[in-house]
mmCIF file of the protein (N, C-alpha, C, O) and its ligand, coordinates in Angstrom:
data_MODEL
# 
_entry.id   MODEL 
# 
loop_
_entity.id 
_entity.type 
_entity.pdbx_number_of_molecules 
1 polymer     1 
2 non-polymer 1 
# 
_entity_poly.entity_id                      1 
_entity_poly.type                           'polypeptide(L)' 
_entity_poly.nstd_linkage                   no 
_entity_poly.nstd_monomer                   no 
_entity_poly.pdbx_seq_one_letter_code       
;(UNK)(UNK)(UNK)(UNK)(UNK)(UNK)(UNK)(UNK)(UNK)(UNK)(UNK)(UNK)(UNK)(UNK)(UNK)(UNK)
(UNK)(UNK)(UNK)(UNK)(UNK)(UNK)(UNK)(UNK)(UNK)(UNK)(UNK)(UNK)(UNK)(UNK)(UNK)(UNK)
(UNK)(UNK)(UNK)(UNK)(UNK)(UNK)(UNK)(UNK)(UNK)(UNK)(UNK)(UNK)(UNK)(UNK)(UNK)(UNK)
(UNK)(UNK)(UNK)
;
_entity_poly.pdbx_seq_one_letter_code_can   XXXXXXXXXXXXXXXXXXXXXXXXXXXXXXXXXXXXXXXXXXXXXXXXXXX 
_entity_poly.pdbx_strand_id                 A 
# 
loop_
_entity_poly_seq.entity_id 
_entity_poly_seq.num 
_entity_poly_seq.mon_id 
_entity_poly_seq.hetero 
1 1  UNK n 
1 2  UNK n 
1 3  UNK n 
1 4  UNK n 
1 5  UNK n 
1 6  UNK n 
1 7  UNK n 
1 8  UNK n 
1 9  UNK n 
1 10 UNK n 
1 11 UNK n 
1 12 UNK n 
1 13 UNK n 
1 14 UNK n 
1 15 UNK n 
1 16 UNK n 
1 17 UNK n 
1 18 UNK n 
1 19 UNK n 
1 20 UNK n 
1 21 UNK n 
1 22 UNK n 
1 23 UNK n 
1 24 UNK n 
1 25 UNK n 
1 26 UNK n 
1 27 UNK n 
1 28 UNK n 
1 29 UNK n 
1 30 UNK n 
1 31 UNK n 
1 32 UNK n 
1 33 UNK n 
1 34 UNK n 
1 35 UNK n 
1 36 UNK n 
1 37 UNK n 
1 38 UNK n 
1 39 UNK n 
1 40 UNK n 
1 41 UNK n 
1 42 UNK n 
1 43 UNK n 
1 44 UNK n 
1 45 UNK n 
1 46 UNK n 
1 47 UNK n 
1 48 UNK n 
1 49 UNK n 
1 50 UNK n 
1 51 UNK n 
# 
loop_
_struct_asym.id 
_struct_asym.entity_id 
A 1 
B 2 
# 
loop_
_chem_comp.id 
_chem_comp.type 
_chem_comp.mon_nstd_flag 
UNK 'L-peptide linking' . 
ZN  non-polymer         . 
# 
_pdbx_entity_nonpoly.entity_id   2 
_pdbx_entity_nonpoly.name        ? 
_pdbx_entity_nonpoly.comp_id     ZN 
# 
_pdbx_nonpoly_scheme.asym_id         B 
_pdbx_nonpoly_scheme.entity_id       2 
_pdbx_nonpoly_scheme.mon_id          ZN 
_pdbx_nonpoly_scheme.ndb_seq_num     1 
_pdbx_nonpoly_scheme.pdb_seq_num     101 
_pdbx_nonpoly_scheme.auth_seq_num    101 
_pdbx_nonpoly_scheme.pdb_mon_id      ZN 
_pdbx_nonpoly_scheme.auth_mon_id     ZN 
_pdbx_nonpoly_scheme.pdb_strand_id   A 
_pdbx_nonpoly_scheme.pdb_ins_code    . 
# 
loop_
_atom_site.group_PDB 
_atom_site.id 
_atom_site.type_symbol 
_atom_site.label_atom_id 
_atom_site.label_alt_id 
_atom_site.label_comp_id 
_atom_site.label_asym_id 
_atom_site.label_entity_id 
_atom_site.label_seq_id 
_atom_site.pdbx_PDB_ins_code 
_atom_site.Cartn_x 
_atom_site.Cartn_y 
_atom_site.Cartn_z 
_atom_site.occupancy 
_atom_site.B_iso_or_equiv 
_atom_site.pdbx_formal_charge 
_atom_site.auth_seq_id 
_atom_site.auth_comp_id 
_atom_site.auth_asym_id 
_atom_site.auth_atom_id 
_atom_site.pdbx_PDB_model_num 
ATOM   1   N  N  . UNK A 1 1  ? 11.424  -13.519 19.495  1.00 0.00 ? 1   UNK A N  1 
ATOM   2   C  CA . UNK A 1 1  ? 11.849  -13.309 17.967  1.00 0.00 ? 1   UNK A CA 1 
ATOM   3   C  C  . UNK A 1 1  ? 12.434  -11.948 17.791  1.00 0.00 ? 1   UNK A C  1 
ATOM   4   O  O  . UNK A 1 1  ? 11.640  -11.035 17.565  1.00 0.00 ? 1   UNK A O  1 
ATOM   5   N  N  . UNK A 1 2  ? 13.645  -11.695 17.858  1.00 0.00 ? 2   UNK A N  1 
ATOM   6   C  CA . UNK A 1 2  ? 14.258  -10.489 17.609  1.00 0.00 ? 2   UNK A CA 1 
ATOM   7   C  C  . UNK A 1 2  ? 13.995  -9.800  16.197  1.00 0.00 ? 2   UNK A C  1 
ATOM   8   O  O  . UNK A 1 2  ? 14.177  -8.598  16.007  1.00 0.00 ? 2   UNK A O  1 
ATOM   9   N  N  . UNK A 1 3  ? 13.557  -10.677 15.247  1.00 0.00 ? 3   UNK A N  1 
ATOM   10  C  CA . UNK A 1 3  ? 13.377  -10.111 13.897  1.00 0.00 ? 3   UNK A CA 1 
ATOM   11  C  C  . UNK A 1 3  ? 12.027  -9.328  13.854  1.00 0.00 ? 3   UNK A C  1 
ATOM   12  O  O  . UNK A 1 3  ? 11.840  -8.445  13.017  1.00 0.00 ? 3   UNK A O  1 
ATOM   13  N  N  . UNK A 1 4  ? 11.165  -9.654  14.712  1.00 0.00 ? 4   UNK A N  1 
ATOM   14  C  CA . UNK A 1 4  ? 9.781   -9.063  14.760  1.00 0.00 ? 4   UNK A CA 1 
ATOM   15  C  C  . UNK A 1 4  ? 9.790   -7.697  15.393  1.00 0.00 ? 4   UNK A C  1 
ATOM   16  O  O  . UNK A 1 4  ? 9.888   -7.572  16.614  1.00 0.00 ? 4   UNK A O  1 
ATOM   17  N  N  . UNK A 1 5  ? 9.694   -6.720  14.612  1.00 0.00 ? 5   UNK A N  1 
ATOM   18  C  CA . UNK A 1 5  ? 9.596   -5.340  15.316  1.00 0.00 ? 5   UNK A CA 1 
ATOM   19  C  C  . UNK A 1 5  ? 8.117   -5.083  15.592  1.00 0.00 ? 5   UNK A C  1 
ATOM   20  O  O  . UNK A 1 5  ? 7.220   -5.558  14.895  1.00 0.00 ? 5   UNK A O  1 
ATOM   21  N  N  . UNK A 1 6  ? 7.934   -4.350  16.588  1.00 0.00 ? 6   UNK A N  1 
ATOM   22  C  CA . UNK A 1 6  ? 6.567   -4.121  16.988  1.00 0.00 ? 6   UNK A CA 1 
ATOM   23  C  C  . UNK A 1 6  ? 5.837   -3.100  16.094  1.00 0.00 ? 6   UNK A C  1 
ATOM   24  O  O  . UNK A 1 6  ? 4.611   -3.046  15.994  1.00 0.00 ? 6   UNK A O  1 
ATOM   25  N  N  . UNK A 1 7  ? 6.685   -2.318  15.473  1.00 0.00 ? 7   UNK A N  1 
ATOM   26  C  CA . UNK A 1 7  ? 6.176   -1.417  14.504  1.00 0.00 ? 7   UNK A CA 1 
ATOM   27  C  C  . UNK A 1 7  ? 6.737   -1.642  13.104  1.00 0.00 ? 7   UNK A C  1 
ATOM   28  O  O  . UNK A 1 7  ? 7.797   -1.107  12.780  1.00 0.00 ? 7   UNK A O  1 
ATOM   29  N  N  . UNK A 1 8  ? 6.085   -2.382  12.309  1.00 0.00 ? 8   UNK A N  1 
ATOM   30  C  CA . UNK A 1 8  ? 6.595   -2.672  11.047  1.00 0.00 ? 8   UNK A CA 1 
ATOM   31  C  C  . UNK A 1 8  ? 6.659   -1.451  10.235  1.00 0.00 ? 8   UNK A C  1 
ATOM   32  O  O  . UNK A 1 8  ? 5.963   -0.459  10.452  1.00 0.00 ? 8   UNK A O  1 
ATOM   33  N  N  . UNK A 1 9  ? 7.602   -1.571  9.205   1.00 0.00 ? 9   UNK A N  1 
ATOM   34  C  CA . UNK A 1 9  ? 7.790   -0.512  8.424   1.00 0.00 ? 9   UNK A CA 1 
ATOM   35  C  C  . UNK A 1 9  ? 6.613   -0.423  7.294   1.00 0.00 ? 9   UNK A C  1 
ATOM   36  O  O  . UNK A 1 9  ? 6.025   -1.454  6.966   1.00 0.00 ? 9   UNK A O  1 
ATOM   37  N  N  . UNK A 1 10 ? 6.303   0.772   6.741   1.00 0.00 ? 10  UNK A N  1 
ATOM   38  C  CA . UNK A 1 10 ? 5.250   0.921   5.861   1.00 0.00 ? 10  UNK A CA 1 
ATOM   39  C  C  . UNK A 1 10 ? 5.894   1.462   4.587   1.00 0.00 ? 10  UNK A C  1 
ATOM   40  O  O  . UNK A 1 10 ? 6.141   2.661   4.460   1.00 0.00 ? 10  UNK A O  1 
ATOM   41  N  N  . UNK A 1 11 ? 6.145   0.613   3.708   1.00 0.00 ? 11  UNK A N  1 
ATOM   42  C  CA . UNK A 1 11 ? 6.695   1.070   2.369   1.00 0.00 ? 11  UNK A CA 1 
ATOM   43  C  C  . UNK A 1 11 ? 5.620   0.668   1.313   1.00 0.00 ? 11  UNK A C  1 
ATOM   44  O  O  . UNK A 1 11 ? 5.450   -0.506  0.983   1.00 0.00 ? 11  UNK A O  1 
ATOM   45  N  N  . UNK A 1 12 ? 4.977   1.602   0.856   1.00 0.00 ? 12  UNK A N  1 
ATOM   46  C  CA . UNK A 1 12 ? 3.933   1.324   -0.129  1.00 0.00 ? 12  UNK A CA 1 
ATOM   47  C  C  . UNK A 1 12 ? 4.371   1.349   -1.552  1.00 0.00 ? 12  UNK A C  1 
ATOM   48  O  O  . UNK A 1 12 ? 5.330   2.071   -1.822  1.00 0.00 ? 12  UNK A O  1 
ATOM   49  N  N  . UNK A 1 13 ? 3.825   0.686   -2.465  1.00 0.00 ? 13  UNK A N  1 
ATOM   50  C  CA . UNK A 1 13 ? 4.054   0.767   -3.849  1.00 0.00 ? 13  UNK A CA 1 
ATOM   51  C  C  . UNK A 1 13 ? 2.702   0.442   -4.544  1.00 0.00 ? 13  UNK A C  1 
ATOM   52  O  O  . UNK A 1 13 ? 1.738   -0.056  -3.963  1.00 0.00 ? 13  UNK A O  1 
ATOM   53  N  N  . UNK A 1 14 ? 2.745   0.761   -5.771  1.00 0.00 ? 14  UNK A N  1 
ATOM   54  C  CA . UNK A 1 14 ? 1.454   0.499   -6.564  1.00 0.00 ? 14  UNK A CA 1 
ATOM   55  C  C  . UNK A 1 14 ? 1.780   -0.517  -7.561  1.00 0.00 ? 14  UNK A C  1 
ATOM   56  O  O  . UNK A 1 14 ? 2.876   -0.535  -8.122  1.00 0.00 ? 14  UNK A O  1 
ATOM   57  N  N  . UNK A 1 15 ? 0.771   -1.436  -7.814  1.00 0.00 ? 15  UNK A N  1 
ATOM   58  C  CA . UNK A 1 15 ? 1.007   -2.379  -8.781  1.00 0.00 ? 15  UNK A CA 1 
ATOM   59  C  C  . UNK A 1 15 ? -0.184  -2.333  -9.718  1.00 0.00 ? 15  UNK A C  1 
ATOM   60  O  O  . UNK A 1 15 ? -1.327  -2.277  -9.265  1.00 0.00 ? 15  UNK A O  1 
ATOM   61  N  N  . UNK A 1 16 ? 0.085   -2.359  -11.105 1.00 0.00 ? 16  UNK A N  1 
ATOM   62  C  CA . UNK A 1 16 ? -0.776  -2.219  -12.099 1.00 0.00 ? 16  UNK A CA 1 
ATOM   63  C  C  . UNK A 1 16 ? -1.184  -3.493  -12.627 1.00 0.00 ? 16  UNK A C  1 
ATOM   64  O  O  . UNK A 1 16 ? -0.313  -4.331  -12.858 1.00 0.00 ? 16  UNK A O  1 
ATOM   65  N  N  . UNK A 1 17 ? -2.473  -3.765  -12.863 1.00 0.00 ? 17  UNK A N  1 
ATOM   66  C  CA . UNK A 1 17 ? -2.806  -5.030  -13.513 1.00 0.00 ? 17  UNK A CA 1 
ATOM   67  C  C  . UNK A 1 17 ? -3.929  -4.702  -14.525 1.00 0.00 ? 17  UNK A C  1 
ATOM   68  O  O  . UNK A 1 17 ? -5.014  -4.258  -14.149 1.00 0.00 ? 17  UNK A O  1 
ATOM   69  N  N  . UNK A 1 18 ? -3.634  -4.934  -15.808 1.00 0.00 ? 18  UNK A N  1 
ATOM   70  C  CA . UNK A 1 18 ? -4.569  -4.443  -16.821 1.00 0.00 ? 18  UNK A CA 1 
ATOM   71  C  C  . UNK A 1 18 ? -4.804  -2.927  -16.720 1.00 0.00 ? 18  UNK A C  1 
ATOM   72  O  O  . UNK A 1 18 ? -3.889  -2.104  -16.744 1.00 0.00 ? 18  UNK A O  1 
ATOM   73  N  N  . UNK A 1 19 ? -6.009  -2.650  -16.614 1.00 0.00 ? 19  UNK A N  1 
ATOM   74  C  CA . UNK A 1 19 ? -6.366  -1.192  -16.580 1.00 0.00 ? 19  UNK A CA 1 
ATOM   75  C  C  . UNK A 1 19 ? -6.482  -0.760  -15.050 1.00 0.00 ? 19  UNK A C  1 
ATOM   76  O  O  . UNK A 1 19 ? -6.730  0.413   -14.769 1.00 0.00 ? 19  UNK A O  1 
ATOM   77  N  N  . UNK A 1 20 ? -6.317  -1.633  -14.164 1.00 0.00 ? 20  UNK A N  1 
ATOM   78  C  CA . UNK A 1 20 ? -6.498  -1.321  -12.788 1.00 0.00 ? 20  UNK A CA 1 
ATOM   79  C  C  . UNK A 1 20 ? -5.162  -1.204  -12.067 1.00 0.00 ? 20  UNK A C  1 
ATOM   80  O  O  . UNK A 1 20 ? -4.166  -1.790  -12.492 1.00 0.00 ? 20  UNK A O  1 
ATOM   81  N  N  . UNK A 1 21 ? -5.145  -0.435  -10.957 1.00 0.00 ? 21  UNK A N  1 
ATOM   82  C  CA . UNK A 1 21 ? -3.898  -0.329  -10.183 1.00 0.00 ? 21  UNK A CA 1 
ATOM   83  C  C  . UNK A 1 21 ? -4.427  -0.475  -8.751  1.00 0.00 ? 21  UNK A C  1 
ATOM   84  O  O  . UNK A 1 21 ? -5.600  -0.204  -8.492  1.00 0.00 ? 21  UNK A O  1 
ATOM   85  N  N  . UNK A 1 22 ? -3.586  -0.891  -7.850  1.00 0.00 ? 22  UNK A N  1 
ATOM   86  C  CA . UNK A 1 22 ? -3.814  -1.020  -6.533  1.00 0.00 ? 22  UNK A CA 1 
ATOM   87  C  C  . UNK A 1 22 ? -2.602  -0.779  -5.698  1.00 0.00 ? 22  UNK A C  1 
ATOM   88  O  O  . UNK A 1 22 ? -1.489  -1.064  -6.139  1.00 0.00 ? 22  UNK A O  1 
ATOM   89  N  N  . UNK A 1 23 ? -2.770  -0.262  -4.504  1.00 0.00 ? 23  UNK A N  1 
ATOM   90  C  CA . UNK A 1 23 ? -1.573  0.069   -3.673  1.00 0.00 ? 23  UNK A CA 1 
ATOM   91  C  C  . UNK A 1 23 ? -1.439  -1.205  -2.747  1.00 0.00 ? 23  UNK A C  1 
ATOM   92  O  O  . UNK A 1 23 ? -2.395  -1.901  -2.404  1.00 0.00 ? 23  UNK A O  1 
ATOM   93  N  N  . UNK A 1 24 ? -0.151  -1.408  -2.399  1.00 0.00 ? 24  UNK A N  1 
ATOM   94  C  CA . UNK A 1 24 ? 0.169   -2.394  -1.481  1.00 0.00 ? 24  UNK A CA 1 
ATOM   95  C  C  . UNK A 1 24 ? 1.299   -1.983  -0.555  1.00 0.00 ? 24  UNK A C  1 
ATOM   96  O  O  . UNK A 1 24 ? 2.129   -1.143  -0.900  1.00 0.00 ? 24  UNK A O  1 
ATOM   97  N  N  . UNK A 1 25 ? 1.320   -2.569  0.594   1.00 0.00 ? 25  UNK A N  1 
ATOM   98  C  CA . UNK A 1 25 ? 2.392   -2.027  1.632   1.00 0.00 ? 25  UNK A CA 1 
ATOM   99  C  C  . UNK A 1 25 ? 3.077   -3.264  2.099   1.00 0.00 ? 25  UNK A C  1 
ATOM   100 O  O  . UNK A 1 25 ? 2.533   -4.364  2.003   1.00 0.00 ? 25  UNK A O  1 
ATOM   101 N  N  . UNK A 1 26 ? 4.295   -3.093  2.616   1.00 0.00 ? 26  UNK A N  1 
ATOM   102 C  CA . UNK A 1 26 ? 5.117   -4.180  3.190   1.00 0.00 ? 26  UNK A CA 1 
ATOM   103 C  C  . UNK A 1 26 ? 4.548   -4.779  4.358   1.00 0.00 ? 26  UNK A C  1 
ATOM   104 O  O  . UNK A 1 26 ? 4.874   -5.907  4.729   1.00 0.00 ? 26  UNK A O  1 
ATOM   105 N  N  . UNK A 1 27 ? 3.559   -3.938  5.059   1.00 0.00 ? 27  UNK A N  1 
ATOM   106 C  CA . UNK A 1 27 ? 2.948   -4.633  6.236   1.00 0.00 ? 27  UNK A CA 1 
ATOM   107 C  C  . UNK A 1 27 ? 1.894   -5.589  5.968   1.00 0.00 ? 27  UNK A C  1 
ATOM   108 O  O  . UNK A 1 27 ? 1.283   -6.173  6.862   1.00 0.00 ? 27  UNK A O  1 
ATOM   109 N  N  . UNK A 1 28 ? 1.674   -5.754  4.650   1.00 0.00 ? 28  UNK A N  1 
ATOM   110 C  CA . UNK A 1 28 ? 0.653   -6.761  4.151   1.00 0.00 ? 28  UNK A CA 1 
ATOM   111 C  C  . UNK A 1 28 ? -0.630  -6.023  3.797   1.00 0.00 ? 28  UNK A C  1 
ATOM   112 O  O  . UNK A 1 28 ? -1.559  -6.663  3.305   1.00 0.00 ? 28  UNK A O  1 
ATOM   113 N  N  . UNK A 1 29 ? -0.735  -4.760  4.008   1.00 0.00 ? 29  UNK A N  1 
ATOM   114 C  CA . UNK A 1 29 ? -2.012  -4.087  3.627   1.00 0.00 ? 29  UNK A CA 1 
ATOM   115 C  C  . UNK A 1 29 ? -2.096  -3.946  2.120   1.00 0.00 ? 29  UNK A C  1 
ATOM   116 O  O  . UNK A 1 29 ? -1.061  -3.732  1.489   1.00 0.00 ? 29  UNK A O  1 
ATOM   117 N  N  . UNK A 1 30 ? -3.178  -4.046  1.550   1.00 0.00 ? 30  UNK A N  1 
ATOM   118 C  CA . UNK A 1 30 ? -3.415  -3.732  0.169   1.00 0.00 ? 30  UNK A CA 1 
ATOM   119 C  C  . UNK A 1 30 ? -4.632  -3.000  -0.003  1.00 0.00 ? 30  UNK A C  1 
ATOM   120 O  O  . UNK A 1 30 ? -5.635  -3.220  0.675   1.00 0.00 ? 30  UNK A O  1 
ATOM   121 N  N  . UNK A 1 31 ? -4.549  -2.029  -1.006  1.00 0.00 ? 31  UNK A N  1 
ATOM   122 C  CA . UNK A 1 31 ? -5.718  -1.160  -1.236  1.00 0.00 ? 31  UNK A CA 1 
ATOM   123 C  C  . UNK A 1 31 ? -6.592  -1.823  -2.275  1.00 0.00 ? 31  UNK A C  1 
ATOM   124 O  O  . UNK A 1 31 ? -6.277  -2.852  -2.873  1.00 0.00 ? 31  UNK A O  1 
ATOM   125 N  N  . UNK A 1 32 ? -7.854  -1.064  -2.463  1.00 0.00 ? 32  UNK A N  1 
ATOM   126 C  CA . UNK A 1 32 ? -8.751  -1.623  -3.457  1.00 0.00 ? 32  UNK A CA 1 
ATOM   127 C  C  . UNK A 1 32 ? -8.256  -1.346  -4.894  1.00 0.00 ? 32  UNK A C  1 
ATOM   128 O  O  . UNK A 1 32 ? -7.481  -0.414  -5.106  1.00 0.00 ? 32  UNK A O  1 
ATOM   129 N  N  . UNK A 1 33 ? -8.710  -2.168  -5.901  1.00 0.00 ? 33  UNK A N  1 
ATOM   130 C  CA . UNK A 1 33 ? -8.342  -1.927  -7.172  1.00 0.00 ? 33  UNK A CA 1 
ATOM   131 C  C  . UNK A 1 33 ? -8.866  -0.593  -7.586  1.00 0.00 ? 33  UNK A C  1 
ATOM   132 O  O  . UNK A 1 33 ? -10.017 -0.271  -7.293  1.00 0.00 ? 33  UNK A O  1 
ATOM   133 N  N  . UNK A 1 34 ? -8.090  0.181   -8.239  1.00 0.00 ? 34  UNK A N  1 
ATOM   134 C  CA . UNK A 1 34 ? -8.546  1.413   -8.799  1.00 0.00 ? 34  UNK A CA 1 
ATOM   135 C  C  . UNK A 1 34 ? -8.470  1.622   -10.314 1.00 0.00 ? 34  UNK A C  1 
ATOM   136 O  O  . UNK A 1 34 ? -7.569  1.043   -10.923 1.00 0.00 ? 34  UNK A O  1 
ATOM   137 N  N  . UNK A 1 35 ? -9.256  2.327   -10.915 1.00 0.00 ? 35  UNK A N  1 
ATOM   138 C  CA . UNK A 1 35 ? -9.084  2.557   -12.272 1.00 0.00 ? 35  UNK A CA 1 
ATOM   139 C  C  . UNK A 1 35 ? -7.924  3.512   -12.692 1.00 0.00 ? 35  UNK A C  1 
ATOM   140 O  O  . UNK A 1 35 ? -7.471  3.523   -13.836 1.00 0.00 ? 35  UNK A O  1 
ATOM   141 N  N  . UNK A 1 36 ? -7.481  4.308   -11.692 1.00 0.00 ? 36  UNK A N  1 
ATOM   142 C  CA . UNK A 1 36 ? -6.335  5.164   -11.981 1.00 0.00 ? 36  UNK A CA 1 
ATOM   143 C  C  . UNK A 1 36 ? -5.205  5.028   -10.946 1.00 0.00 ? 36  UNK A C  1 
ATOM   144 O  O  . UNK A 1 36 ? -5.398  4.936   -9.734  1.00 0.00 ? 36  UNK A O  1 
ATOM   145 N  N  . UNK A 1 37 ? -4.073  5.027   -11.519 1.00 0.00 ? 37  UNK A N  1 
ATOM   146 C  CA . UNK A 1 37 ? -2.950  4.898   -10.542 1.00 0.00 ? 37  UNK A CA 1 
ATOM   147 C  C  . UNK A 1 37 ? -2.818  6.009   -9.573  1.00 0.00 ? 37  UNK A C  1 
ATOM   148 O  O  . UNK A 1 37 ? -2.299  5.835   -8.470  1.00 0.00 ? 37  UNK A O  1 
ATOM   149 N  N  . UNK A 1 38 ? -3.322  7.251   -10.007 1.00 0.00 ? 38  UNK A N  1 
ATOM   150 C  CA . UNK A 1 38 ? -3.354  8.298   -8.935  1.00 0.00 ? 38  UNK A CA 1 
ATOM   151 C  C  . UNK A 1 38 ? -4.054  8.052   -7.828  1.00 0.00 ? 38  UNK A C  1 
ATOM   152 O  O  . UNK A 1 38 ? -3.660  8.422   -6.722  1.00 0.00 ? 38  UNK A O  1 
ATOM   153 N  N  . UNK A 1 39 ? -5.258  7.347   -8.038  1.00 0.00 ? 39  UNK A N  1 
ATOM   154 C  CA . UNK A 1 39 ? -6.121  6.929   -6.859  1.00 0.00 ? 39  UNK A CA 1 
ATOM   155 C  C  . UNK A 1 39 ? -5.389  5.975   -6.081  1.00 0.00 ? 39  UNK A C  1 
ATOM   156 O  O  . UNK A 1 39 ? -5.373  6.122   -4.859  1.00 0.00 ? 39  UNK A O  1 
ATOM   157 N  N  . UNK A 1 40 ? -4.790  5.035   -6.603  1.00 0.00 ? 40  UNK A N  1 
ATOM   158 C  CA . UNK A 1 40 ? -4.055  3.942   -5.827  1.00 0.00 ? 40  UNK A CA 1 
ATOM   159 C  C  . UNK A 1 40 ? -3.029  4.609   -5.031  1.00 0.00 ? 40  UNK A C  1 
ATOM   160 O  O  . UNK A 1 40 ? -2.892  4.326   -3.841  1.00 0.00 ? 40  UNK A O  1 
ATOM   161 N  N  . UNK A 1 41 ? -2.219  5.575   -5.680  1.00 0.00 ? 41  UNK A N  1 
ATOM   162 C  CA . UNK A 1 41 ? -1.309  6.245   -4.806  1.00 0.00 ? 41  UNK A CA 1 
ATOM   163 C  C  . UNK A 1 41 ? -1.788  7.002   -3.679  1.00 0.00 ? 41  UNK A C  1 
ATOM   164 O  O  . UNK A 1 41 ? -1.149  7.056   -2.628  1.00 0.00 ? 41  UNK A O  1 
ATOM   165 N  N  . UNK A 1 42 ? -3.002  7.649   -3.876  1.00 0.00 ? 42  UNK A N  1 
ATOM   166 C  CA . UNK A 1 42 ? -3.638  8.302   -2.901  1.00 0.00 ? 42  UNK A CA 1 
ATOM   167 C  C  . UNK A 1 42 ? -4.100  7.355   -1.721  1.00 0.00 ? 42  UNK A C  1 
ATOM   168 O  O  . UNK A 1 42 ? -4.059  7.715   -0.545  1.00 0.00 ? 42  UNK A O  1 
ATOM   169 N  N  . UNK A 1 43 ? -4.533  6.145   -2.125  1.00 0.00 ? 43  UNK A N  1 
ATOM   170 C  CA . UNK A 1 43 ? -4.830  5.209   -1.071  1.00 0.00 ? 43  UNK A CA 1 
ATOM   171 C  C  . UNK A 1 43 ? -3.586  4.812   -0.231  1.00 0.00 ? 43  UNK A C  1 
ATOM   172 O  O  . UNK A 1 43 ? -3.673  4.611   0.980   1.00 0.00 ? 43  UNK A O  1 
ATOM   173 N  N  . UNK A 1 44 ? -2.374  4.704   -0.958  1.00 0.00 ? 44  UNK A N  1 
ATOM   174 C  CA . UNK A 1 44 ? -1.059  4.345   -0.297  1.00 0.00 ? 44  UNK A CA 1 
ATOM   175 C  C  . UNK A 1 44 ? -0.759  5.531   0.686   1.00 0.00 ? 44  UNK A C  1 
ATOM   176 O  O  . UNK A 1 44 ? -0.433  5.327   1.855   1.00 0.00 ? 44  UNK A O  1 
ATOM   177 N  N  . UNK A 1 45 ? -0.888  6.770   0.146   1.00 0.00 ? 45  UNK A N  1 
ATOM   178 C  CA . UNK A 1 45 ? -0.468  7.843   1.127   1.00 0.00 ? 45  UNK A CA 1 
ATOM   179 C  C  . UNK A 1 45 ? -1.314  7.904   2.220   1.00 0.00 ? 45  UNK A C  1 
ATOM   180 O  O  . UNK A 1 45 ? -0.830  8.215   3.308   1.00 0.00 ? 45  UNK A O  1 
ATOM   181 N  N  . UNK A 1 46 ? -2.584  7.643   2.110   1.00 0.00 ? 46  UNK A N  1 
ATOM   182 C  CA . UNK A 1 46 ? -3.618  7.749   3.276   1.00 0.00 ? 46  UNK A CA 1 
ATOM   183 C  C  . UNK A 1 46 ? -3.182  6.618   4.239   1.00 0.00 ? 46  UNK A C  1 
ATOM   184 O  O  . UNK A 1 46 ? -3.188  6.822   5.453   1.00 0.00 ? 46  UNK A O  1 
ATOM   185 N  N  . UNK A 1 47 ? -2.824  5.491   3.744   1.00 0.00 ? 47  UNK A N  1 
ATOM   186 C  CA . UNK A 1 47 ? -2.532  4.388   4.546   1.00 0.00 ? 47  UNK A CA 1 
ATOM   187 C  C  . UNK A 1 47 ? -1.324  4.703   5.338   1.00 0.00 ? 47  UNK A C  1 
ATOM   188 O  O  . UNK A 1 47 ? -1.309  4.478   6.548   1.00 0.00 ? 47  UNK A O  1 
ATOM   189 N  N  . UNK A 1 48 ? -0.300  5.219   4.712   1.00 0.00 ? 48  UNK A N  1 
ATOM   190 C  CA . UNK A 1 48 ? 0.882   5.566   5.509   1.00 0.00 ? 48  UNK A CA 1 
ATOM   191 C  C  . UNK A 1 48 ? 0.749   6.621   6.468   1.00 0.00 ? 48  UNK A C  1 
ATOM   192 O  O  . UNK A 1 48 ? 1.431   6.602   7.493   1.00 0.00 ? 48  UNK A O  1 
ATOM   193 N  N  . UNK A 1 49 ? -0.137  7.619   6.208   1.00 0.00 ? 49  UNK A N  1 
ATOM   194 C  CA . UNK A 1 49 ? -0.331  8.714   7.154   1.00 0.00 ? 49  UNK A CA 1 
ATOM   195 C  C  . UNK A 1 49 ? -1.236  8.340   8.267   1.00 0.00 ? 49  UNK A C  1 
ATOM   196 O  O  . UNK A 1 49 ? -1.275  8.980   9.318   1.00 0.00 ? 49  UNK A O  1 
ATOM   197 N  N  . UNK A 1 50 ? -2.013  7.226   8.005   1.00 0.00 ? 50  UNK A N  1 
ATOM   198 C  CA . UNK A 1 50 ? -3.007  6.827   9.027   1.00 0.00 ? 50  UNK A CA 1 
ATOM   199 C  C  . UNK A 1 50 ? -2.528  5.964   10.102  1.00 0.00 ? 50  UNK A C  1 
ATOM   200 O  O  . UNK A 1 50 ? -3.149  5.714   11.135  1.00 0.00 ? 50  UNK A O  1 
ATOM   201 N  N  . UNK A 1 51 ? -1.298  5.499   9.756   1.00 0.00 ? 51  UNK A N  1 
ATOM   202 C  CA . UNK A 1 51 ? -0.767  4.452   10.765  1.00 0.00 ? 51  UNK A CA 1 
ATOM   203 C  C  . UNK A 1 51 ? 0.103   5.196   11.835  1.00 0.00 ? 51  UNK A C  1 
ATOM   204 O  O  . UNK A 1 51 ? 0.634   4.563   12.747  1.00 0.00 ? 51  UNK A O  1 
HETATM 205 ZN ZN . ZN  B 2 .  ? 1.405   -0.440  5.932   1.00 0.00 2 101 ZN  A ZN 1 
# 
């Protein structure tokens, strides 16, 4: 399958739902729901730097 890269891209974004926000990534990862968007963004940054 030529479309499957061995190292998928990690593009994170944050999604807000009500008073909660969580980070998600194009690789399928999703962070826990946070009460603040700042924390969700921190989750995203840690995910990107941890890979
Ligand atoms: Zn990822």
